[in-house]
VOGU-3710 file (C-alpha; in Angstrom, 3 decimals, decimal comma):
1> mrsillqrrf> -43,466/20,915/-6,234  -40,403/19,023/-5,033  -40,102/21,260/-1,955  -43,756/20,538/-1,104  -43,094/16,824/-1,469  -40,033/17,093/0,772  -42,012/18,942/3,435  -44,783/16,366/3,359  -42,309/13,532/3,536  -40,389/14,899/6,472
11> tiirpksrcy> -43,516/16,049/8,308  -44,381/12,371/8,484  -41,050/11,112/9,694  -40,051/14,008/11,928  -40,396/13,124/15,627  -42,184/15,382/18,063  -40,158/18,216/19,509  -40,078/16,564/22,901  -38,312/13,586/21,299  -35,063/15,489/21,144
21> nfstadvsss> -35,580/17,959/23,948  -33,866/15,478/26,226  -33,304/17,881/29,105  -37,020/17,758/29,980  -38,230/14,773/31,921  -41,190/12,895/30,547  -43,094/11,861/33,634  -45,890/10,402/31,532  -43,758/7,510/30,381  -42,278/5,240/33,004
31> rnrvpkalyr> -41,057/2,800/30,363  -38,787/5,428/28,862  -37,291/6,503/32,190  -34,483/3,906/32,432  -33,327/4,236/28,791  -33,312/8,026/29,156  -31,221/7,815/32,333  -28,703/5,547/30,624  -28,666/7,816/27,577  -27,907/10,821/29,753
41> qllswcrrnd> -25,143/8,908/31,500  -23,508/8,118/28,140  -23,728/11,740/27,016  -22,313/12,822/30,370  -19,330/10,507/29,780  -18,825/12,141/26,374  -18,862/15,607/27,933  -16,332/14,623/30,605  -13,934/13,244/27,997  -14,639/15,800/25,281
51> gipfntlppl> -11,494/16,785/23,439  -9,437/13,753/24,508  -8,439/11,817/21,361  -8,443/8,040/21,368  -7,262/5,304/19,048  -9,762/4,465/16,326  -12,523/2,128/17,507  -13,731/-0,693/15,209  -17,009/-0,489/13,264  -20,211/-1,090/15,241
61> tlappqvnpv> -22,960/-3,351/13,872  -26,399/-3,494/15,507  -29,448/-5,597/14,658  -32,873/-6,088/16,221  -33,729/-6,355/19,042  -30,771/-4,078/19,915  -32,377/-1,512/17,622  -36,054/-1,229/16,801  -36,800/-2,805/13,374  -39,630/-0,349/12,598
71> alqrlkemrs> -37,415/2,692/13,143  -34,553/0,996/11,304  -36,752/0,395/8,262  -37,889/4,018/8,322  -34,297/5,221/8,581  -33,449/3,163/5,499  -36,341/4,755/3,588  -35,283/8,227/4,686  -31,685/7,713/3,536  -32,875/6,351/0,173
81> flernsddle> -35,148/9,352/-0,251  -32,304/11,754/0,492  -30,039/9,987/-2,015  -32,676/10,263/-4,750  -33,160/13,975/-4,025  -29,528/14,870/-3,353  -29,663/17,680/-5,934  -32,310/19,586/-3,930  -31,406/19,242/-0,267  -32,518/22,701/0,854
91> gcnvkfgqhn> -36,002/21,455/1,596  -34,536/18,456/3,409  -32,377/20,655/5,593  -35,309/22,939/6,391  -37,408/20,109/7,728  -34,915/17,522/8,908  -31,323/18,560/8,280  -30,672/20,451/11,512  -27,384/19,377/13,079  -28,952/19,221/16,549
101> hpahyalyke> -31,404/16,545/15,461  -30,440/13,175/17,002  -30,806/11,288/13,708  -28,748/13,739/11,641  -25,593/11,594/11,772  -27,454/8,387/10,857  -29,138/10,160/7,945  -26,244/11,984/6,344  -23,112/9,979/7,163  -22,233/8,271/3,854
111> divvkdklit> -20,224/5,398/5,339  -23,121/4,092/7,443  -24,675/0,909/6,021  -28,409/0,530/6,699  -30,238/-2,638/5,684  -33,652/-4,049/6,567  -32,491/-5,569/9,828  -28,959/-4,253/10,225  -27,103/-0,987/10,720  -23,310/-0,689/10,653
121> fpeiqdinel> -21,544/2,455/11,799  -18,005/2,995/10,427  -14,826/3,215/12,496  -15,214/5,702/15,345  -12,547/8,385/15,145  -13,346/10,699/18,086  -15,763/11,637/20,860  -17,949/13,629/18,458  -18,612/10,572/16,308  -19,224/8,408/19,381
131> rsiirsvywl> -21,716/10,973/20,704  -23,483/11,054/17,322  -23,806/7,269/17,309  -25,235/7,294/20,836  -27,818/9,901/19,834  -28,720/7,996/16,664  -29,254/4,709/18,511  -31,326/6,458/21,190  -33,499/8,005/18,473  -33,994/4,585/16,847
141> nnehtieniq> -35,073/3,029/20,165  -36,970/5,956/21,681  -40,644/5,109/22,200  -41,773/8,484/20,851  -39,983/7,810/17,556  -41,798/4,494/17,217  -45,150/6,032/18,178  -44,769/8,813/15,597  -43,935/6,328/12,834  -46,833/4,053/13,722
151> stteesasss> -49,269/6,945/14,067  -48,577/8,120/10,504  -48,654/4,682/8,882  -50,725/1,576/9,016  -48,000/-0,159/10,967  -48,774/-1,298/14,471  -46,897/-3,265/17,039  -48,418/-5,652/19,540  -47,410/-5,294/23,145  -46,005/-8,807/23,177
161> gvdddqkdqi> -42,255/-8,816/22,810  -41,895/-5,055/23,389  -40,656/-5,470/26,928  -38,166/-8,133/25,826  -36,873/-5,827/23,099  -36,423/-3,020/25,599  -34,469/-5,340/27,872  -32,029/-6,014/25,031  -31,778/-2,302/24,299  -31,145/-1,485/27,949
171> slafeaiksc> -28,540/-4,262/28,033  -26,884/-2,636/25,014  -26,756/0,686/26,868  -25,177/-0,944/29,917  -22,574/-2,600/27,677  -21,861/0,777/26,095  -21,357/2,378/29,518  -19,043/-0,458/30,526  -17,002/-0,113/27,330  -16,750/3,662/27,735
181> nelssnelds> -15,533/3,322/31,312  -12,951/0,744/30,202  -11,799/3,154/27,503  -11,392/5,851/30,161  -9,444/3,695/32,582  -7,252/2,048/29,934  -6,523/4,987/27,690  -8,147/8,392/28,247  -7,360/8,941/31,944  -3,694/8,118/31,354
191> rlkkrknsie> -3,613/10,430/28,353  -5,097/13,301/30,343  -2,579/12,745/33,147  0,328/12,767/30,679  -0,978/15,975/29,149  -1,123/17,783/32,495  2,363/16,531/33,337  3,861/17,655/30,010  2,298/21,121/30,358  3,674/21,450/33,881
201> irnrkegvpl> 7,177/20,454/32,783  7,192/22,732/29,714  6,174/25,680/31,931  9,164/25,225/34,231  12,048/27,645/34,160  14,613/24,858/34,442  14,824/21,213/33,463  12,710/21,652/30,327  13,309/18,964/27,654  15,532/20,189/24,831
211> fhvgqviqhk> 13,897/18,119/22,090  10,306/17,945/20,874  7,911/15,294/19,638  8,324/15,017/15,868  11,939/16,200/15,930  14,599/14,101/14,199  17,681/13,364/16,304  20,837/11,257/16,175  22,537/9,150/18,819  25,917/10,660/19,665
221> kakwrgvivg> 27,862/7,403/19,832  25,857/4,826/17,868  25,100/7,360/15,080  21,634/6,054/14,244  18,845/8,529/13,510  15,273/8,534/14,731  12,173/10,620/15,384  10,869/11,402/18,885  7,394/10,058/19,703  7,359/10,855/23,416
231> wavdeaksgg> 9,339/12,011/26,425  9,187/11,834/30,199  11,183/13,328/33,060  12,615/10,801/35,478  12,260/12,392/38,915  13,995/9,508/40,707  17,103/11,580/41,338  15,286/14,690/42,482  15,940/16,851/45,549  15,911/16,447/49,288
241> hrltslttkq> 18,396/14,556/51,438  20,546/11,839/50,012  19,566/8,460/51,393  21,456/5,292/52,035  20,178/1,867/52,942  22,247/-0,367/55,227  19,485/-2,772/56,211  15,770/-2,554/55,588  15,782/0,942/57,125  16,903/4,165/55,479
251> yeisearssd> 19,160/6,631/57,266  19,610/10,254/56,334  23,157/11,411/55,926  23,606/14,494/58,049  23,519/17,874/56,373  27,067/18,515/57,565  28,420/15,367/55,931  26,416/15,820/52,734  27,660/19,379/52,255  31,394/18,756/52,522
261> tstnkdenns> 31,947/20,667/49,302  29,822/23,029/47,318  30,843/21,171/44,171  29,062/18,015/45,275  25,954/20,016/46,064  25,892/21,555/42,601  26,364/18,155/40,984  23,436/16,722/42,924  21,167/19,616/41,937  22,057/19,275/38,276
271> aeatvkytil> 21,259/15,561/38,410  17,806/16,085/39,900  15,940/15,190/36,707  16,772/13,065/33,668  14,806/13,426/30,450  14,126/10,173/28,613  12,899/10,092/25,004  11,015/7,353/23,183  12,389/7,225/19,640  11,456/5,435/16,420
281> vdindssllh> 14,784/4,352/14,929  15,411/4,505/11,186  15,331/0,872/10,040  17,973/1,443/7,364  20,346/2,922/9,939  19,634/0,002/12,222  20,412/-2,497/9,453  23,622/-0,833/8,217  24,925/-0,385/11,766  24,071/-4,019/12,615
291> lsksislesq> 21,579/-3,105/15,311  18,346/-4,889/16,086  16,080/-2,089/17,226  13,182/-0,148/15,784  12,240/1,647/19,034  14,644/2,962/21,645  14,504/4,758/24,998  17,404/7,182/25,342  18,626/9,881/27,740  18,813/13,479/26,598
301> edlipvdepc> 22,578/13,714/27,054  23,080/10,928/24,473  21,240/12,728/21,678  21,958/15,553/19,232  19,666/17,182/16,662  20,026/16,289/12,965  20,949/19,496/11,186  21,109/18,200/7,614  17,577/18,558/6,083  18,039/15,626/3,685
311> lrrihnhlvh> 18,659/13,282/6,660  15,411/14,062/8,448  13,085/11,640/6,668  12,940/8,559/8,878  11,989/5,110/7,595  10,103/3,140/10,240  6,935/1,062/9,857  5,429/2,677/12,981  5,759/6,295/11,805  2,233/6,417/10,372
321> qyfskfnpne> 0,773/5,448/13,773  2,177/8,564/15,434  2,483/11,215/12,727  0,188/12,545/10,022  2,980/13,432/7,569  6,490/14,764/7,147  6,564/18,565/7,126  9,494/20,014/5,110  9,185/23,424/6,815  11,859/24,583/9,270
331> gghfspnnvl> 14,342/22,104/7,823  11,963/19,181/8,181  10,086/17,419/10,985  7,202/15,001/11,449  3,762/16,439/12,249  2,310/14,713/15,342  -1,129/13,116/15,089  -3,993/14,312/17,285  -3,071/12,010/20,165  0,496/13,309/20,408
341> kyvypldrfs> -0,691/16,897/19,965  -3,045/16,421/22,880  -0,473/14,804/25,180  2,312/17,262/24,302  0,420/20,491/23,457  3,384/22,806/24,198  5,901/20,931/22,089  7,215/22,904/19,155  5,513/20,949/16,364  2,152/20,331/18,061
351> sdgnegiekn> 0,845/23,496/16,428  1,183/22,016/12,910  -2,094/22,265/10,987  -5,446/23,611/12,113  -7,038/20,533/13,603  -8,177/22,407/16,737  -8,095/19,505/19,155  -9,725/21,352/22,008  -12,544/22,823/19,907  -15,841/20,995/19,935
361> idslmknsna> -16,462/20,909/16,186  -19,156/18,768/14,670  -17,366/15,859/13,012  -19,497/16,004/9,890  -18,752/19,681/9,322  -15,098/19,057/10,130  -14,857/16,311/7,496  -16,540/18,421/4,845  -14,170/21,344/5,401  -10,956/19,446/6,087
371> klsvspklqy> -9,180/20,136/2,793  -5,509/20,620/3,252  -4,213/24,032/2,304  -1,858/23,769/-0,662  -0,136/26,229/-2,935  -1,899/27,191/-6,193  0,889/25,537/-8,201  0,527/22,250/-6,314  -3,263/22,490/-6,531  -3,036/22,858/-10,319
381> sceaiingih> -0,584/19,946/-10,627  -2,747/17,644/-8,503  -5,904/18,455/-10,439  -4,015/17,888/-13,702  -2,952/14,430/-12,483  -6,491/13,512/-11,383  -8,112/14,708/-14,608  -5,347/13,170/-16,728  -5,735/9,727/-15,165  -9,512/10,042/-15,481
391> dighrlllpv> -9,067/10,630/-19,239  -6,593/7,733/-19,488  -9,178/5,503/-17,831  -11,719/6,350/-20,535  -9,137/5,702/-23,262  -8,361/2,331/-21,697  -12,033/1,365/-21,653  -12,305/1,296/-25,447  -9,978/-1,694/-26,123  -11,600/-3,670/-23,301
401> lelnkqkssd> -15,088/-2,989/-24,642  -13,936/-4,037/-28,103  -12,568/-7,269/-26,638  -15,854/-7,891/-24,866  -17,730/-7,616/-28,181  -15,594/-10,405/-29,683  -16,679/-13,028/-27,168  -18,740/-15,978/-28,229  -21,485/-17,479/-26,098  -19,160/-20,049/-24,518
411> dkavvslast> -15,945/-17,985/-24,428  -15,353/-17,918/-20,661  -11,816/-16,516/-20,950  -12,854/-13,297/-22,714  -15,801/-12,811/-20,365  -13,650/-13,335/-17,263  -10,673/-11,198/-18,304  -12,789/-8,427/-19,790  -14,872/-8,330/-16,607  -11,728/-8,085/-14,437
421> llsslqsmti> -10,218/-5,295/-16,523  -13,507/-3,383/-16,734  -13,953/-3,562/-12,978  -10,474/-2,094/-12,391  -10,985/0,669/-14,949  -14,424/1,629/-13,720  -13,059/1,872/-10,198  -10,296/4,153/-11,469  -12,601/6,504/-13,414  -15,440/6,614/-10,877
431> enkrgissas> -13,132/7,243/-7,909  -11,321/10,015/-9,787  -14,611/11,670/-10,689  -15,721/11,569/-7,056  -12,326/12,642/-5,791  -12,319/16,109/-7,353  -15,199/17,222/-5,129  -14,408/15,157/-2,047  -13,035/16,368/1,280  -9,605/14,810/0,872
441> spldlaissl> -6,626/16,999/0,079  -5,705/17,434/-3,617  -2,342/15,801/-2,993  -3,943/12,738/-1,373  -6,333/12,388/-4,289  -3,524/12,723/-6,824  -1,460/10,070/-5,029  -4,492/7,782/-4,854  -5,059/8,211/-8,602  -1,429/7,404/-9,353
451> rrlnqfyakl> -1,612/4,354/-7,115  -4,645/2,944/-8,941  -3,049/3,577/-12,328  0,180/1,916/-11,205  -1,706/-1,095/-9,830  -3,560/-1,501/-13,116  -0,323/-1,180/-15,089  1,383/-3,734/-12,844  -1,509/-6,131/-13,456  -1,106/-5,743/-17,225
461> ialqwshdih> 2,648/-6,356/-16,990  2,086/-9,466/-14,859  -0,498/-10,852/-17,288  1,657/-10,256/-20,368  4,987/-11,291/-18,861  3,645/-14,508/-17,342  1,787/-15,484/-20,523  4,841/-14,882/-22,726  7,220/-16,824/-20,462  4,902/-19,802/-20,124
471> kknenaidfk> 4,001/-19,772/-23,822  7,655/-20,252/-24,745  7,943/-23,293/-22,458  4,519/-24,933/-22,726  5,878/-27,890/-24,720  8,205/-28,845/-21,853  5,359/-29,162/-19,341  3,882/-32,549/-18,420  1,204/-31,485/-15,903  -1,653/-29,010/-16,196
481> lgqtvkhklf> -3,018/-26,568/-13,648  -5,475/-28,261/-11,305  -4,113/-31,721/-12,046  -3,549/-34,021/-9,062  -0,077/-35,530/-8,811  1,997/-37,713/-6,499  5,660/-37,395/-5,475  7,627/-40,424/-6,631  10,031/-40,422/-3,659  8,140/-38,902/-0,730
491> nfrgvvvawd> 4,709/-40,332/-1,659  2,642/-37,243/-0,887  -0,226/-36,249/-3,174  -1,147/-32,722/-4,175  -2,667/-30,253/-6,637  -0,697/-28,270/-9,250  -1,487/-24,569/-8,722  1,392/-23,011/-10,731  4,624/-23,913/-12,540  7,925/-22,287/-13,488
501> pkphmdvsqw> 9,964/-23,118/-16,609  13,034/-23,218/-14,345  13,425/-22,893/-10,572  13,900/-19,366/-9,216  16,747/-20,451/-6,934  19,626/-22,916/-6,850  18,070/-26,316/-6,073  21,068/-28,525/-6,846  21,558/-29,443/-3,172  17,912/-30,149/-2,354
511> dglqgvdnpn> 16,802/-33,520/-0,986  15,327/-35,807/-3,600  17,209/-34,254/-6,532  20,424/-36,250/-6,326  19,273/-38,525/-9,166  18,007/-35,711/-11,400  20,318/-34,444/-14,125  20,802/-30,665/-14,025  17,691/-29,869/-11,912  18,280/-26,108/-12,244
521> ekpfyhirpd> 17,192/-26,396/-15,892  14,037/-28,476/-15,270  10,436/-27,245/-14,807  9,281/-26,901/-11,191  5,718/-27,014/-9,888  3,971/-25,269/-7,007  2,050/-28,041/-5,253  -0,646/-27,745/-2,581  -0,098/-31,071/-0,748  -2,460/-33,379/1,094
531> vndcirefgg> -2,287/-32,511/4,812  -2,424/-36,133/6,013  0,347/-37,198/3,637  2,551/-34,381/4,957  1,957/-35,362/8,562  2,919/-38,922/7,701  6,003/-38,050/5,621  7,270/-34,840/7,275  5,848/-35,002/10,794  3,540/-32,034/10,317
541> prswryvcqd> 1,317/-30,170/7,824  2,805/-28,152/4,948  0,995/-25,423/3,036  2,892/-25,953/-0,239  5,771/-27,842/-1,878  8,116/-26,868/-4,747  8,775/-30,018/-6,784  10,834/-30,888/-9,867  8,872/-32,327/-12,787  11,047/-35,465/-12,845
551> nlepydlkhg> 9,837/-36,374/-9,334  6,104/-36,201/-10,125  3,614/-38,655/-11,582  -0,129/-38,314/-12,272  -2,570/-39,290/-9,532  -6,214/-40,232/-10,174  -8,672/-38,955/-7,560  -10,634/-42,174/-8,002  -8,060/-43,756/-5,698  -8,827/-41,349/-2,866
561> rielemelde> -9,687/-37,720/-2,070  -7,069/-35,074/-1,307  -7,455/-32,972/1,842  -5,662/-29,616/1,716  -4,507/-27,726/4,796  -6,051/-24,522/3,394  -8,814/-24,335/0,802  -7,913/-22,847/-2,576  -8,977/-19,255/-3,231  -12,600/-19,341/-4,402
571> eewgwdteng> -12,029/-16,428/-6,800  -9,157/-18,252/-8,503  -10,195/-21,900/-8,236  -13,332/-23,962/-8,597  -14,313/-27,597/-9,042  -14,964/-29,177/-12,423  -17,703/-31,700/-11,602  -17,778/-33,076/-15,144  -14,091/-34,076/-15,138  -13,709/-34,473/-11,365
581> rfapseeikf> -10,752/-32,088/-10,940  -9,768/-28,691/-9,624  -10,438/-25,934/-12,174  -8,342/-22,722/-12,332  -9,846/-19,360/-13,276  -9,525/-18,143/-16,845  -7,064/-15,468/-15,702  -4,706/-18,039/-14,166  -5,025/-20,243/-17,245  -4,122/-17,304/-19,486
591> mhaedvgdne> -1,096/-16,432/-17,339  0,142/-20,035/-17,687  -0,577/-20,128/-21,441  -3,190/-22,876/-21,142  -6,044/-23,129/-23,630  -8,443/-20,215/-23,124  -10,401/-20,540/-26,354  -10,232/-19,076/-29,838  -9,792/-15,478/-28,699  -6,410/-15,880/-26,997
601> eaivetiqkl> -4,742/-13,716/-29,641  -7,361/-10,993/-29,179  -6,730/-10,996/-25,423  -2,969/-10,648/-25,998  -3,521/-7,755/-28,428  -5,870/-5,986/-26,010  -3,382/-6,190/-23,144  -0,674/-4,800/-25,429  -2,972/-1,924/-26,475  -3,650/-1,082/-22,843
611> kdiisdcfls> 0,071/-1,134/-22,055  0,799/1,088/-25,064  -1,735/3,690/-23,904  -0,168/3,884/-20,443  3,350/3,833/-21,921  2,444/6,832/-24,092  1,284/8,570/-20,928  4,577/7,803/-19,176  6,593/8,983/-22,164  4,669/12,267/-22,227
621> vqgrgstavg> 5,655/13,083/-18,637  9,362/12,327/-19,025  11,359/15,438/-18,280  8,755/17,030/-15,985  10,255/16,151/-12,610  8,553/14,739/-9,503  6,667/16,016/-6,488  7,892/15,510/-2,931  5,256/14,043/-0,619  4,891/13,853/3,123
631> kledattvqd> 4,316/10,112/3,655  6,614/7,181/2,941  3,826/5,053/1,444  2,824/7,903/-0,894  6,455/8,502/-1,809  6,776/4,802/-2,686  3,829/5,121/-5,070  5,394/8,141/-6,784  8,785/6,380/-6,964  7,206/3,321/-8,596
641> iikevfkefp> 5,540/5,495/-11,239  8,779/7,404/-11,918  10,712/4,150/-12,272  8,199/2,981/-14,853  8,637/6,314/-16,626  12,410/5,754/-16,711  11,890/2,305/-18,277  9,723/3,535/-21,141  11,252/4,071/-24,591  9,703/4,903/-27,964
651> dsslrkqlda> 10,944/1,575/-29,384  8,713/-0,951/-27,585  10,926/-3,879/-28,663  13,816/-2,405/-26,646  11,538/-2,041/-23,645  10,685/-5,751/-23,895  14,371/-6,557/-24,137  14,984/-4,461/-21,004  12,293/-6,434/-19,139  13,953/-9,680/-20,250
661> giseliegkt> 17,295/-8,491/-18,864  15,644/-7,525/-15,563  14,108/-11,012/-15,336  17,522/-12,563/-15,923  18,962/-10,375/-13,187  16,230/-11,403/-10,732  16,843/-15,076/-11,520  20,557/-14,666/-10,728  21,748/-14,911/-14,339  24,078/-11,968/-13,922
671> kqaletfsdi> 26,303/-12,458/-16,957  23,353/-13,057/-19,280  21,710/-9,878/-17,961  24,918/-7,920/-18,593  24,985/-9,148/-22,187  21,331/-8,162/-22,667  21,827/-4,632/-21,312  25,041/-4,222/-23,310  23,203/-5,176/-26,505  20,492/-2,603/-25,784
681> vamepaygea> 22,864/0,331/-25,230  24,862/-0,701/-28,287  21,702/-0,399/-30,400  20,391/2,720/-28,637  22,926/4,713/-26,542  20,183/7,181/-25,493  18,270/4,547/-23,485  19,193/5,803/-20,010  17,516/3,070/-17,965  19,406/0,369/-19,883
691> wnkkatvhym> 22,658/2,108/-18,866  21,422/2,241/-15,273  20,660/-1,498/-15,200  24,038/-2,192/-16,817  25,673/-0,187/-14,016  23,793/-2,306/-11,460  25,215/-5,521/-12,931  28,762/-4,114/-12,988  28,376/-3,154/-9,309  27,197/-6,674/-8,443
701> lgereaaida> 30,237/-8,103/-10,239  32,584/-5,766/-8,339  33,553/-3,804/-11,462  33,760/-0,341/-9,895  34,974/1,773/-12,821  32,573/0,181/-15,286  29,661/0,770/-12,873  30,470/4,479/-12,511  30,933/4,902/-16,280  27,554/3,275/-16,982
711> snkaleadpr> 25,845/5,397/-14,308  27,279/8,563/-15,830  25,931/7,471/-19,242  22,499/7,058/-17,643  22,749/10,583/-16,223  23,709/11,950/-19,629  20,461/10,520/-20,999  18,428/11,829/-18,047  20,101/13,999/-15,352  17,201/13,292/-12,960
721> nfqalagigl> 17,784/9,543/-12,791  18,117/9,317/-9,010  18,792/5,579/-9,210  21,989/6,238/-11,175  23,100/8,816/-8,600  22,418/6,333/-5,814  24,519/3,755/-7,673  27,483/6,122/-7,929  27,187/6,825/-4,215  27,192/3,115/-3,376
731> vemdalndke> 30,334/2,481/-5,417  32,180/5,432/-3,865  31,078/4,481/-0,351  32,361/0,922/-0,762  35,676/2,378/-1,934  35,733/4,613/1,198  35,597/7,728/-0,984  33,195/9,308/1,461  33,256/12,859/0,086  32,414/11,661/-3,427
741> aiaafqqcla> 29,724/9,384/-2,009  28,241/12,275/-0,014  27,999/14,433/-3,134  26,206/11,678/-5,084  23,836/10,800/-2,246  22,907/14,454/-1,697  22,074/14,878/-5,379  19,971/11,704/-5,228  18,051/12,929/-2,170  17,448/16,303/-3,806
751> lnpwsmvsar> 15,534/14,459/-6,538  14,071/11,683/-4,374  13,889/12,890/-0,747  12,566/9,572/0,603  15,363/7,457/-0,891  16,860/4,869/1,464  20,363/6,198/0,672  19,847/8,731/3,480  21,091/6,052/5,891  24,308/5,657/3,883
761> lsicmsrvar> 24,723/9,414/3,621  24,495/9,650/7,413  27,253/7,026/7,819  29,531/8,746/5,289  29,063/12,139/6,960  29,817/10,613/10,365  33,019/9,053/9,011  34,116/12,336/7,468  33,405/14,202/10,720  35,321/11,594/12,737
771> tssstdnadk> 38,318/11,790/10,380  38,284/15,592/10,528  38,148/15,539/14,325  41,080/13,106/14,509  43,109/15,331/12,179  42,387/18,413/14,290  43,439/16,624/17,456  46,667/15,460/15,811  47,471/19,023/14,731  46,926/20,271/18,254
//
């Protein structure tokens, strides 16, 4: 019965065969002649540039009269129908799912947003997607499509306004042709030219570049590392007669004079071409070597390959724009993206993956079959992570739902916080459920799941930590959130948006604090000031001020409105019309320990329950190791999770004490932090992360031996604590014990390949090599 219904439905909405047999001219319709000619011109442009990758184009939004509203409404109905019958699409595909149908992309592409009078296509990744959009828009505006819809419904369109609509649609087509031609001239033509040139150079017998795009190299003299993103051969010194210029004319030096010696001739021939490489420089190398470069253009003779595999992961914020991932095969290299593969097709690493740049593959089919090939072991691990986090999400839902049941009719705090937590958890569980069957690689899905879990955990920590800190100091606070105040000395007005029990930096030398006793121990407020007051007092607008409590006094808005340079975030702030003041959200009030109703204790208990559930999860994975990933941002996510795993301990009170010591360290209270960490390890010597933090403080105080001893204690508790190994390496490097530092850094990188200590390892290895070379020369 459903198949019959599907056939009936799509018999109605299917256009006549001539609608998408575009190669046949329709002489019976003069009105359709110009749009068809423009449509063909756009498709011709796509054919000419087929296979040439381009940078992602922004989303495209169209609305009537650029697209016909009748066809747009029908497209919306068709997509809704397909969504409702997604479990039985065979009938749909029989009648309307053919890939050669012009509306196939608009029907089946999930990311397209279709509303009553609006259609938005997602970012355009390649020529195939652009072609599909062109076909979809032509189908929406084709007169036969409209006629077929109107002939099967009671809808009818008057002739008035039709011509005007077609003018707008033709104008849209002309704009599309103009944009496509600009894309060709600005990007695609140059890319095609570079491709032909690189192929020609790679096919030469001599003068072929030694290095390849994606290869990691090192500068011979400066010793920084980088990854190659492009190369070119400078032909300026090539062949022919040597020329000299005495005036504005050029005179050839005679063959007899230019060939005085065969040696000179050989030198000239060898200097015919110079290969120049564009390189992304490792930012950590650049910082340690006191350079100020992230991109460099270097000659081939100044570069050498990096042989050490653990030094081949380059940190640079532009890497993701040129490479899809880091490939650990063959010692390690970066896999070029489609643009670089197209421009440098004969480079060694352009064959990574099976993207098939030159194959004309339907983008929808390509997306649905684009799963990355992974080993069975990795596949199992990734699925275990996804399913595990999905289960954790359901466990976390229970305490939040229980909290939601406790709310009273006017308990805004519980409603707000419960809603925020539920939204985060539902996103986590729903996305994980979708992810198992999606087209993304298992590793990408696992990383995404870890990232969402880590973000949720970080939110819980921020809520609890901020509430506890502010709760301890609420009696010392004179001004509430949202209260308007005025500076006693500088006379500017403002709104209190946050406060700290003590300033987070040394403020003893700040202007306006000379008359305040011990300002570093006084509460400080984050103030959003009045823009006009700032212009008057400081000569220009200021977005915020950090002010000591002693320098503030209340200000009543009855005396005058306050005009802020930037409006407060609508999700976090509102306006209390009853009391005539700015009103913070319940979440911000809770974080600053302000009154959130009778259920404050229940909220605190719920957050602790949620933290305990995730902590149990982290404790259960201790001792299982970590997975190396191919992208820096993914590696950062994994590192953050592992660091949280290191912090966890069965005794939750010790974990809280560890967090307190970390806060003291961040605030610059080094000696207090050392005492806190020392107390923890005295009570529980098996708490490895407490030893690691203790080692950090000793290092900051210049206590070398104590730092190494504490790091070794951390490694005894957990031999995979890469932070402790990095700490040992830092101490040994500062002491110029390069061989010991190298050993520690290498062990750290074996556990955490993307660690920033690779830059320090490179420096230590260079120093050892230089010392060894000097010794050899002295012996000779």
